[in-house]
C-alpha positions as CSV (number, residue, x, y, z in Angstrom):
1,M,-89.7,-20.2,-52.3
2,L,-86.8,-22.3,-51.3
3,S,-87.2,-26.1,-50.9
4,F,-85.7,-26.3,-47.5
5,S,-85.9,-24.7,-44.1
6,V,-83.2,-23.6,-41.6
7,A,-83.7,-23.9,-37.8
8,L,-82.4,-20.8,-36.1
9,P,-81.1,-21.1,-32.6
10,S,-82.3,-17.6,-31.8
11,P,-83.8,-14.6,-33.6
12,Y,-81.1,-12.3,-32.3
13,M,-77.4,-13.0,-31.7
14,T,-74.4,-11.0,-30.4
15,Y,-71.6,-10.4,-32.8
16,E,-69.6,-13.1,-31.1
17,E,-72.4,-15.7,-31.4
18,Y,-73.1,-14.7,-35.0
19,A,-69.4,-15.1,-35.9
20,R,-69.4,-18.6,-34.5
21,F,-72.7,-19.5,-36.1
22,S,-71.7,-18.1,-39.5
23,G,-68.1,-19.1,-39.5
24,M,-67.0,-15.5,-40.0
25,S,-64.4,-13.8,-37.9
26,F,-65.6,-11.4,-35.2
27,R,-63.8,-8.5,-36.9
28,L,-65.6,-9.2,-40.2
29,V,-69.0,-9.4,-38.5
30,K,-68.3,-6.1,-36.7
31,D,-67.0,-4.4,-39.9
32,W,-69.9,-5.6,-42.0
33,A,-72.5,-4.5,-39.4
34,L,-70.9,-1.0,-39.5
35,E,-71.1,-1.1,-43.3
36,G,-74.8,-2.2,-43.2
37,K,-74.1,-5.6,-44.8
38,I,-75.3,-7.3,-41.6
39,I,-78.7,-6.3,-40.3
40,T,-78.7,-5.4,-36.7
41,A,-81.5,-4.7,-34.2
42,P,-82.0,-1.1,-33.3
43,K,-80.3,-0.1,-30.0
44,I,-82.7,1.4,-27.5
45,N,-80.1,2.7,-25.1
46,K,-76.5,3.9,-25.7
47,G,-75.0,1.0,-23.8
48,D,-77.0,-1.8,-25.3
49,T,-75.1,-4.8,-26.7
50,P,-75.3,-4.8,-30.5
51,L,-77.4,-7.7,-31.8
52,V,-77.6,-9.3,-35.3
53,N,-81.1,-9.7,-36.5
54,V,-80.7,-13.4,-37.7
55,V,-84.3,-13.6,-39.0
56,A,-83.8,-10.6,-41.2
57,M,-80.4,-12.0,-42.4
58,M,-82.0,-15.3,-43.3
59,E,-84.8,-13.5,-45.2
60,K,-82.3,-11.5,-47.1
61,A,-80.3,-14.6,-48.0
62,S,-83.5,-16.3,-49.1
63,R,-84.5,-13.4,-51.4
64,E,-81.0,-13.3,-52.8
65,A,-81.0,-17.0,-53.5
66,N,-84.4,-16.7,-55.2
67,Q,-83.1,-13.9,-57.4
68,I,-80.0,-15.8,-58.4
69,L,-82.1,-18.9,-59.2
70,G,-84.6,-16.8,-61.2
71,H,-87.6,-17.4,-59.0
72,R,-90.1,-14.7,-58.1
73,A,-89.8,-13.3,-54.6
């Protein structure tokens, strides 16, 4: 377990919001989402706005940090 916590502004964000939040470019967020590097919420309808699952991304980052630091997940 990590020794700090992060307050998330929202559990889901649009690509634009996530780009601002993460400091990444919009294009990179979109490309990584298409490649599966960024976890997105399932779209219910064809016209739904794509949303980044920020909670899942934070969990993924936490697990990766624990692995790098040699802690058990």
